[in-house]
N, C-alpha and C positions, 0 to 999 in steps of 0.2 A: 230481779226482773227489771228490764228496762220499760220505762213508760213509753208507749206510743202516741198516745193521744191525752192532752189533758182535758177532762170533762168537767166543767164549771157551772154551779149554781149560783144564781144570781139572787141576792135579797135585797128588796126594795127597788120598786119599778118607778120612782118619781123622775124630777127632771134630770138629775147628774146620771141616772142609769142609761140614759140615750147614748150619752157620750162613750160609756164603758162598753156598751152592746156593740156600739158601731166599732169600737176598737177591737174587742173580740172577733168580729166579722171580717175586719180587715187585715189586721196586723200579723198574727201568728198561725201559719198554716196548719199546726198541729193541737190548735184549740178549738174549743166548741162550747157555747152556753147550751146545755141540755135541760135546765130547769130553771123555773122563776119562782119567786114568791113574794107576796105582798099582802097586807091586810085589806087592801082596798080592791075590789074585785075589777072596777072599771081599769084601773091603772094596770093590774095584771093582765087583763084581756088585750088592752093596746098593746103593751110591749111584747106579749106572746104573738100575737097576728102580726105585729110589725117585723118581728125576726124569726117568724115561723117555728117556733118552739111548740111541740104538740101540747094540745090542752090536757093531756093526762100527766103533764110534767108541770103544771101550774099548781102551787100551793099558798095556802092562805096562813100556814104555820111553818115558820123556819124548821122547827124540829121535824116535821114530818117529812121535809123535803131531806134533811140530813139523813132520816132513817129510811127512807123509801127511794131516792133517786140515785142513780148511779153517777156518783160525781166524786172528784179528787180534790176539788178546791171550791172555795166560797168566795163571791166577790159582795162586799158590804156595801150598800149604796142608800142605807136607810136614813132617817133623821138620828141626829147624835146620840139621843138619850138611849138608844137600844144597840149602839155600836158594841159595846162591851159585853152584852149578854148574847148576841148573835155570834159573836166571834169567839167567845170561850166556848158557846155549846158546839161551835164547829169544829174547833180544836179538839175538844173532847170527843167528837165524833170521828176523828182522825182525819180531818180535811186540813190543807192549807188555806191560809186566808190572807186576802187583799182587802183592807177596809179603808173607806174614803176617810179622809181628814175631817176634824181631828179623830185621832184613833180612838179617843174617848174624852168627854168633857172634864173629867178629874184626874188627877195622878194616880189616886188610889185605884181607880177602874184599871188604868193602864198598867199597874203592878200586878192586878188580877190576871190580866190578859198575858202577860210577860210569863207569869207562873204556869197559867195555862197550856202556853206555847212549850215551855221547858217540859212539861208533863207529858204533852204529846210527840214532841220531837218534831214538829212541823214547821212550816215557813209562816209568820205573820209579818206583814208587810203595810205600811201606811202609805196611801195614795197621794204622796205630795208630787203632784204632776208637775210643778215649776222647776223642780230639780232636773227634770227629763226634758225640758225645753231645750233645743239645741244652743241657743244664747246662754245658758246656764252651764251647760255641759262643756262648752268652748272656755268659758272664763273659769270654770273649776279647773279644767285640764292645765290653764296658764297659771293660776295661782299655786298650783301643785308642784310647778316648777321651781318654786321658791322665789320667783321674780319680784314679789310685794315685801319679801323679807318677813319679820314678824308682825302680823296683824293685830294691832293692840286696841283698835277702835273701829265701830261700825255704826252706821245709820241706816235703819230698817223702815221704810215709808210705804204704807199701802192705804191711799186716803181718796175718798169719793165725795163729791160735793153734795150729791141729792140722789144718791142710789140705795135706797133702803130696801131689803129683799123681802119686807113683810107684807107685800099687798096681797089683796085677799085671794087672789088665784094661787099662793103658794101658802096659804092657811097660816098655822101658828109656828110652824117648823123653826124660823128664824129669830123671832121676835120674842118669844115666850122662853124663859130660862129652862122650864120644865122640859122643854122639848131640846132646844139647843144647847143648853149650858153656859151661854152668854151671846153678846152681841157680835160687834166687828172683831174683837178679840179672837173669838172661834172661827167665825165665817172667814176672814181675810187675813187678820193678823197673823194667823197659824201658818198662812203661806210665805209671807214676807219674812216671818222669823226663822221658820226652818231652812230657807234659802241662806239667809243670812249667816245663820250658825253653820250651815254646811260648808259655805265658803270660807269660813273661819277655822273649820276643822273640828267643830263641835266642842268647844270648851265647857268646861263644868261650871254651870252657875252657881253662885253662892248667895246673892242677895237681889232683892227687887225693890225699887221705888216708884210709883206710879198712880196715876188717877184713872178711873173708870166712868165718868158721869155719863147722864143721859140729859143733854141740854136742849135739844132740838126735836127730839123724836116723839115728844108728846105734845107737842104745840100745834095745835089747828091751824094755824097760819103759814105753816111750812109744807110745801107741796115736794113729792117725790117723783123723779122722771120715770120709775117703773111702777107708777100708779099709787093708789091709796093703800092704807095700812090701818090696823085697828088700834088707834093709840091707848085706847082704854085697858087693852090686855098687855101692851108692851111692857115688860120689866126687866129689860136689858140696856146695857149701856149702848151709846151711839158713838162714842169717840173714847180713845184710849191712848196715854203716851206713860212711857216708863223709862227708868234708866237701871241697866242689868249690869252687875259686878260678877267677874268671873274668877275662878280660882287661880289662873294663871296671871291675873293681873290686868287682863283685858276688860273693856267695857262696850255696852251697845245702848243706843237709844232706840225707842221703837215707837212709831205712831202707828194708828189705824182708824179709820172713821168710815161711817156710811153717810153722815151728815155734817159738813163741815163748811164754813164760809171761807172758801179759798176760790183761785182763779180758775184752775183745772177742773173738769169735769170728773176726772180720776188721773191719780197720781202714784206710780210705782217706781220706786227707787231704791237700790243699796248702794251705799257708799262704804268702801272699805280702805281703811288708812292703815299703812305698813311702815317699817323703817326703811324700806328701799323704794317703795312707790304706793301709790294709791290705785283704786279702781272703782269703776262705776258700773252697774248693771242697772237696766238692760242695755245702756248706751254702749258698753264693752269699749270704755275708754280708759286708759292708764296714764297717770300722773306722776311725774318723779323730776329728778334733776341729774343731769350728765354733764361733766367738765364745767360746772359753775353755772350751768344754763337749765332753767325748768323747761321740762319736756312735757307736751300732751300727745299721746299716740291713740290712735284708732285701731282697735284690733278687728281685721277682718277674717271671714271665714266663707267656704262656699255656702251658697243658698241652698243648703239642705234642711230648712225647716219642716218639722212634722209635728203634729198633735202631741202636746207632753202626755196627756191621758192616755193615748195610744202607746206611746213609747213605754210609760212605766209599766203598763200592761205585759209588753213583751219582756220587759226586764224581769218582772215577777215569774212569768212562763219559763223564761230561761233558768231562773234560780232553781225552779221545781224540777224541771227536766235535767239539769246538771247537778243537782245536789248542793247547791251552793247557798251561802247565807242570804238573807233578807237583803235586797238592795236599799231598803230604808229600814234599819233596825228599830225596832218599837222602843229600845232604850234611849233611841234620840228623840223620839216622839214624846217620852216620859219628860225629858228636859225641856221640850218645847211648852208642855202643859205645866210642868213646875213653874215656869217663868209666868206664864198667863193667869194661873192660880195665884201666884204671888202679886200680880199687879191688882186682882181684885181684893186680896187680903191686905194689900198695902192702902188702898184708897179707904178701905172700910176702917183702918187702924189708924191713918192718918200718918204714917211713919215709914219707914223702910223696913222690909221684913226678910227674913231668912227664907231660903226655898231648898 
């Protein structure tokens, strides 16, 4: 039987849900968010009225939504700590799942999610929206032609000078390990690491050496450009740096931070070094040598930029309709989390660790 419409239930009506709901509302003509769930009545009411979801389809318990609502898929936009629980319950209920990054805070949780996916025979996709930005898609297509040769080293940076997302308006979700699973590693490091690995063809990681300290986040004399945060409850890192080795001999260095004494307010960059050429994202430049002369080339593409969050939802819907595999396989998200987990374990142990 061919599915004519994808009916979606969204779990978690906080900040990121607005981007998802806007995407469902505008991107795919055969999709509709028909049910909402949140434990906070105010957030549930706000999103329900904003996107005209009937009040009898508002749920405070995700299990009730899975049982009572007529839905085919679940979009998980909750705090990280309940990603695994909600996604696994959705899969057990026979629903396809797209879940905000990180897929889960720990590798073991992701392994359980993969097992639930296999048992259900449904799609499980991580919402890694930076893969779906036009700049990322264009560079990936260029890399896939083989123009860089063997990519044997990469640098991935996502650094912020004074943007800690723990201000009181956002509660504890980002700065308490109980809710988030970690600091900038889990919040923004997961973005830049996933994209770098995506460009590299997702090599198998074998070991990590890194540090994950909190050097500025608890200091009273440090200000945040997104407002104040509760320094007393903050128990996650504010900076992380690491070196990753892969089974194929390649390596990657990673840096991510909310609070760092650097010139730029925010700095995102991936550098890829191959045997034939190198490339930089988001600059979309290629660096090589031809006939004994070094060359620097600017890649240019039509200005068809679209919101990566919206494009990822479209890709998820297409995969469900067409019976195709997940556009972002959870096995790749497992490798991301193995690396980030390795950073934390390496810092605690004071040495390189296997992942």
